[in-house]
C-alpha positions in Angstrom: 0.1 0.0 0.1 1.6 3.2 -0.9 -0.5 5.4 1.6 -0.9 8.5 -0.8 -3.7 7.4 -3.0 -3.5 7.0 -6.9 -4.3 10.6 -7.6 -1.3 12.3 -6.0 -0.3 15.0 -8.2 -3.6 16.4 -9.5 -4.9 19.0 -8.3 -8.3 20.2 -8.5 -10.0 23.5 -7.9 -13.2 23.0 -6.3 -15.7 26.1 -6.9 -19.1 24.4 -5.5 -21.2 24.2 -3.0 -24.1 22.5 -1.1 -23.6 18.2 -2.5 -22.8 17.2 -6.2 -19.6 19.2 -6.7 -18.3 18.9 -3.0 -18.4 15.4 -2.9 -17.2 14.7 -6.6 -14.0 17.1 -4.9 -14.0 15.1 -1.8 -13.8 11.6 -3.4 -10.7 12.9 -5.9 -9.3 14.1 -2.3 -9.6 10.9 -0.8 -7.4 9.6 -3.4 -5.0 11.9 -3.1 -5.6 14.9 -5.4 -5.1 18.3 -4.4 -7.8 19.4 -3.6 -8.4 23.6 -3.1 -12.0 24.8 -2.2 -13.1 28.0 -3.2 -15.7 29.7 -0.7 -17.0 33.1 -0.7 -17.0 35.3 1.8 -20.4 34.3 3.3 -19.4 30.3 3.0 -20.8 27.4 1.6 -24.6 27.5 2.3 -24.6 23.5 3.6 -22.2 25.4 6.4 -25.7 26.4 8.2 -27.7 23.1 7.4 -28.6 21.9 10.3 -28.7 20.4 13.6 -27.0 18.6 13.9 -23.9 21.1 14.7 -20.5 20.0 15.3 -18.6 21.1 19.2 -16.6 23.6 16.6 -19.6 24.9 15.0 -20.0 23.4 11.6 -22.7 21.5 10.6 -22.4 17.7 10.4 -23.8 18.1 6.5 -20.8 20.0 5.4 -18.6 18.2 7.3 -19.6 15.0 5.9 -18.5 15.7 1.9 -15.9 18.3 2.2 -12.5 17.1 4.2 -9.3 16.7 3.0 -9.4 20.1 1.0 -7.3 23.1 1.4 -9.7 26.2 1.9 -9.1 29.5 0.2 -11.7 32.7 0.3 -12.4 34.7 -2.7 -15.2 37.3 -3.1 -15.6 36.2 -7.2 -18.0 39.6 -7.1 -14.3 41.5 -7.1 -12.4 41.6 -10.3 -8.9 40.9 -8.6 -10.4 38.2 -7.3 -11.7 36.7 -10.6 -7.8 37.5 -11.3 -6.6 35.4 -8.7 -9.0 32.4 -9.7 -7.7 33.0 -13.4 -4.1 32.0 -11.6 -5.4 29.2 -9.7 -7.1 27.6 -12.4 -4.3 28.0 -14.7 -2.2 25.8 -12.2 -5.1 23.5 -12.0 -5.7 20.2 -14.0 -9.2 19.4 -13.0 -11.9 22.2 -12.4 -15.3 21.4 -11.1 -18.1 23.7 -11.0 -22.1 24.1 -10.2 -22.6 27.8 -10.8 -25.8 28.6 -12.4 -25.7 28.3 -16.1 -23.7 31.1 -17.8 -22.1 32.7 -14.3 -18.3 31.6 -15.5 -19.3 33.7 -18.7 -20.4 36.6 -17.1 -16.9 36.7 -15.2 -15.4 36.5 -17.8 -13.9 32.7 -17.5 -16.6 30.6 -19.1 -14.8 27.1 -19.9 -15.8 27.3 -24.3 -15.5 31.2 -24.6 -12.1 31.3 -22.4 -10.5 28.5 -20.6 -10.6 25.5 -23.1 -8.2 28.0 -25.7 -6.1 29.3 -22.4 -5.5 25.8 -20.9 -5.9 23.0 -23.6 -5.0 20.0 -20.6 -7.9 21.5 -18.5 -10.4 18.6 -17.0 -13.2 21.0 -16.7 -16.5 19.4 -14.9 -19.6 21.0 -14.9 -22.3 20.3 -13.0 -25.7 21.5 -13.3 -29.4 21.2 -12.9 -30.3 20.4 -16.5 -27.2 20.2 -18.3 -25.7 22.4 -20.8 -27.9 21.7 -23.6 -31.4 22.0 -24.3 -34.9 24.6 -23.4 -33.9 24.4 -20.1 -30.3 24.5 -19.6 -30.2 27.7 -17.9 -32.8 26.7 -14.9 -32.1 25.7 -11.5 -32.3 22.5 -9.8 -32.3 20.6 -6.8 -32.2 17.1 -5.7 -35.9 16.7 -5.0 -37.3 19.2 -7.3 -35.3 16.5 -10.3 -36.9 13.3 -8.0 -40.1 14.8 -9.3 -39.2 15.7 -12.4 -37.5 13.1 -13.3 -39.8 10.2 -12.4 -38.4 9.1 -9.9 -40.5 9.8 -6.7 -43.4 9.0 -9.0 -42.4 5.1 -8.6 -41.2 5.7 -4.7 -43.6 4.8 -2.1 -46.7 2.2 -1.1 -49.4 1.9 -3.7 -52.3 3.8 -2.3 -50.2 6.5 -0.8 -48.7 9.5 -1.9 -45.3 9.4 -3.8 -42.2 9.5 -1.9 -39.1 11.7 -2.1 -35.9 9.0 -1.3 -34.8 9.6 1.4 -31.2 10.5 0.9 -30.2 13.1 -2.1 -29.9 10.4 -4.3 -29.8 12.5 -7.1 -26.7 14.7 -6.2 -24.9 11.6 -4.7 -25.4 9.7 -8.3 -24.3 13.0 -9.8 -21.2 13.5 -7.6 -20.2 9.3 -8.6 -20.9 10.3 -12.6 -18.9 13.3 -11.9 -16.2 11.7 -10.6 -15.9 8.7 -13.0 -15.9 11.4 -16.2 -13.4 13.3 -14.4 -11.1 10.2 -14.5 -12.2 9.3 -18.2 -11.0 12.6 -18.7 -8.1 12.7 -17.2 -7.1 9.6 -19.1 -7.4 11.4 -22.3 -5.0 14.2 -20.8 -2.7 11.7 -20.3 -3.3 9.7 -24.1 -3.8 13.2 -26.2 -3.0 15.5 -24.5 -6.5 17.2 -24.7 -8.4 18.3 -22.1 -12.2 18.7 -21.9 -15.7 19.2 -20.7 -17.3 17.1 -18.4 -21.1 17.7 -18.7 -23.0 16.5 -15.8 -26.7 17.4 -14.9 -28.7 16.0 -12.3 -31.1 15.7 -14.9 -29.3 13.1 -16.6 -28.5 11.2 -13.1 -32.0 10.7 -12.3 -32.6 9.4 -15.8 -29.9 6.7 -15.5 -31.3 5.7 -12.1 -34.8 4.3 -13.3 -33.8 1.1 -14.3 -35.8 -1.3 -15.0 -39.3 1.2 -14.8 -37.4 3.0 -18.0 -36.9 0.0 -19.4 -40.5 -1.4 -19.1 -41.8 1.4 -20.1 -39.8 1.9 -23.4 -40.7 -2.0 -24.1 -44.3 -1.7 -23.6 -45.5 2.0 -22.9 -47.1 1.0 -19.7 -46.2 3.4 -17.0 -44.5 2.4 -13.8 -46.4 1.8 -10.3 -45.6 2.1 -6.6 -44.6 -1.0 -5.1 -43.3 -0.2 -1.4 -40.6 -2.3 -0.7 -41.7 -4.7 -3.4 -39.6 -5.4 -6.4 -41.8 -4.6 -9.7 -40.6 -8.0 -11.7 -39.3 -10.2 -8.8 -40.9 -11.9 -6.1 -40.4 -12.4 -2.8 -38.0 -9.2 -2.9 -39.3 -6.9 -0.3 -39.9 -6.6 3.8 -42.1 -9.0 5.9 -43.0 -8.6 9.3 -41.5 -10.9 12.0 -42.6 -11.5 15.6 -39.8 -8.4 16.5 -39.3 -6.5 13.4 -39.5 -5.8 9.6 -37.0 -8.4 7.4 -36.1 -8.2 4.0 -36.0 -11.5 2.1 -35.0 -11.9 -1.9 -35.2 -14.8 -3.8 -34.4 -13.9 -7.5 -35.3 -17.1 -9.0 -36.7 -20.4 -8.4 -33.7 -22.4 -6.7 -33.7 -19.4 -3.9 -37.2 -19.6 -3.2 -37.7 -23.2 -3.4 -34.8 -22.7 -0.5 -36.6 -19.7 1.2 -39.6 -22.1 1.6 -37.9 -25.2 2.9 -36.0 -22.9 5.8 -39.1 -21.5 6.6 -41.0 -25.1 6.9 -43.1 -24.7 4.1 -42.0 -26.9 1.2 -45.1 -26.8 -0.1 -44.9 -23.0 -1.3 -42.8 -23.8 -3.8 -44.8 -26.1 -5.7 -47.9 -24.4 -5.3 -48.8 -23.7 -9.1 -49.6 -20.0 -8.1 -45.9 -19.6 -7.1 -44.2 -22.2 -9.5 -41.7 -19.4 -11.5 -41.2 -15.8 -10.8 -43.8 -14.6 -13.1 -46.6 -16.3 -11.0 -44.9 -15.0 -7.8 -45.3 -11.6 -9.0 -48.5 -12.2 -11.0 -50.3 -13.7 -7.4 -48.1 -11.1 -5.4 -50.9 -10.6 -2.7 -51.4 -14.4 -2.2 -47.8 -14.8 -1.7 -47.6 -11.9 0.7 -50.0 -13.1 2.9 -48.9 -16.9 2.6 -45.6 -15.8 3.9 -46.3 -13.6 6.3 -48.3 -15.7 8.3 -45.2 -18.0 8.8 -42.8 -15.0 9.1 -45.2 -13.7 11.9 -43.6 -16.8 14.1 -40.4 -16.2 13.3 -37.2 -14.2 15.6 -36.2 -11.8 12.8 -32.3 -12.0 13.3 -32.5 -16.3 13.6 -34.7 -16.1 10.7 -32.0 -13.6 8.8 -29.2 -16.3 9.7 -31.2 -19.5 8.8 -31.6 -18.2 5.2 -28.1 -16.5 4.5 -26.8 -19.9 5.7 -29.0 -21.2 3.1 -27.4 -18.9 0.4 -30.6 -16.7 0.3 -29.9 -12.8 0.2 -31.9 -11.5 3.8 -31.5 -8.8 5.9 -33.4 -7.1 9.5 -34.2 -4.0 8.4 -31.8 -2.1 10.3 -32.1 1.5 11.6 -28.4 4.3 10.4 -27.4 3.7 13.9 -27.4 -0.2 13.8 -25.9 -0.4 10.3 -23.1 2.1 11.4 -22.1 -0.2 14.0 -22.6 -3.2 12.2 -19.2 -5.4 12.6 -18.9 -5.9 8.8 -19.4 -1.7 8.3 -16.4 -1.5 10.9 -14.6 -4.3 9.3 -15.1 -2.6 5.8 -13.8 1.0 7.6 -16.4 2.6 6.5 -16.6 4.4 9.7 -13.1 6.2 9.7 -11.2 8.5 13.0 -8.9 10.8 12.5 -8.3 13.2 15.3 -11.2 14.5 16.2 -12.6 13.8 12.9 -15.4 11.2 12.1 -17.1 10.6 9.1 -17.8 8.0 6.3 -14.8 6.0 5.2 -13.9 5.6 1.4 -16.1 2.6 -0.5 -13.4 2.4 -3.4 -11.0 0.4 -2.4 -7.6 -0.3 -4.1 -5.3 -2.9 -3.7 -1.8 -1.0 -3.9 -3.1 2.7 -3.9 -4.3 3.5 -0.4 -6.7 6.2 0.3 -5.6 9.2 2.4 -6.6 9.7 5.8 -9.2 11.9 6.8 -8.6 15.6 7.1 -11.6 17.9 8.9 -13.2 20.0 7.0 -11.1 23.8 7.0 -12.8 27.0 7.8 -13.6 29.3 5.1 -10.3 30.8 3.9 -8.4 28.7 6.2 -5.4 28.6 3.7 -6.0 31.7 1.5 -2.5 32.9 2.3 -0.7 29.7 2.3 -2.2 28.6 -1.5 -1.6 32.4 -3.2 1.8 32.2 -1.6 2.2 29.0 -3.4 1.2 30.1 -6.4 3.8 33.0 -6.5 1.8 35.7 -4.6 4.0 38.1 -2.5 2.9 39.1 1.4 2.5 42.6 0.3 0.4 41.0 -2.8 -2.1 39.6 -0.8 -2.6 42.5 1.5 -3.5 44.4 -1.7 -5.6 42.1 -2.2 -7.2 41.5 1.2 -7.6 45.6 1.3 -8.9 45.4 -2.0 -12.0 43.5 -1.0 -10.7 40.1 -2.9 -11.8 38.2 0.2 -14.7 39.8 1.2 -14.7 40.2 5.0 -14.5 36.9 6.3 -11.6 36.5 8.8 -8.5 34.6 7.6 
């Protein structure tokens, strides 16, 4: 293990706020990229999203997606601050931004109009609500809005109840992972041909990419997918069932697995019942299957049954709350909860056999590294003082 990260030597400028952009930048930082987060004097708005707030006053939300970054404060409404930003861009391999479409152009720093020509090796990742093309390109978008617009909300929830927002900002998280992947692809192209490019990521594209198998169903049949609660639309049984002491999820994706479930439950006749012989039969007769299995499972302890099913090769799990999940032996063994000094956070999900990810460094305060970063970029102390006096850093306490 190298302990320095596979992306060591890669320089990233994170101009983004809220979730998708900062999270993508954090993933790059976790794997060794040198990431500089640029914040306005008022700061990323997620610094105020809470409770809970940590002892140092930071929000748990902000802390979860901004570790391992240096922090520079620039008031980009100030002309001198924009000149500093251009200097920092010139020394970067990657720029990530999620300003409202066209904002960088109004500052004279548009990628297509200025930066692509000035810096032909630059990888420029733009994350937006609706993308860089199309009639809605200039419109703003947030995770839940795109869940509604993109159809995801319509398929989430119980059949006879209102549609529900997915309980995590899933569109932002997927967009962050797509940005991460797109940046790595673009960096590979730079190493192959020397050509940088735009990585155009949108929340709209992210949510549409999430719709399988419902999108495939509609494309094939024109049928509008219905909400199925915890059940799967085309596999059965694949859902939560009530036990004597709490819900248990059982996933039997083929006939052999269903026969094993029936055997473990002590009712092998379930698998030979004509209503449940094939997966298509079980889906068609889902209510009857739920009733038959529900009566049997109500007599079981959920942990004992989960253990028995897993031992038989059937994926199953009790319904854990977040706290129970984060304390499970397997999560801890996978180092998915990390602690370093006073920092506690979620670990790095991509494990590499040689290039170990970096130890977490807590998110920095607004402008904590302004003088250090600008000094490394060639600015003298006098120049930094003049920038401060000219309002380039706003009124942030540096």
